[in-house]
C-alpha positions, -999 to +999 in steps of 0.1 A: -002-001-003+011+033-007+003+068+002+003+100-025+004+132-019-008+158-042+000+196-038-031+211-054-016+251-050+013+240-081-009+212-098-018+219-137-052+197-137-068+227-122-052+254-141-043+241-178-066+209-181-037+186-172-043+147-167-008+132-175-014+113-138-044+102-142-037+087-179-001+069-167-018+055-134-024+016-145-045+011-117-071+045-122-067+051-089-062+091-090-096+113-099-102+152-096-138+151-090-134+177-065-131+213-066-098+229-067-080+240-031-049+250-016-033+227+001-024+190-002-046+157-003-034+126+005-047+093-011-040+059+004-048+032-016-041-009-012-044-007-048-015+015-055+013-008-070+040+023-060+049+023-099+059+060-096+038+067-126+022+098-113+052+111-101+076+111-127+052+119-154+042+154-133+061+185-151+057+207-119+065+176-098+036+179-072+030+146-068+051+123-038+046+087-038+053+073-004+053+035+010+033+029+037+045-003+046 
């Protein structure tokens, strides 16, 4: 299981419609169906395989994947 931390203040999804992290997640865990806000969101999911595709593909580098095990 992993924890995915996203720093929303710099996320390009809400500013420019970027969806690279969503597209690159093989488990389709990332969904942005909430209103934009400043701060961070944390997604903890046992389905995360820690591939880090979301972290690597994010051009402003606002995603961090941390192992919780």
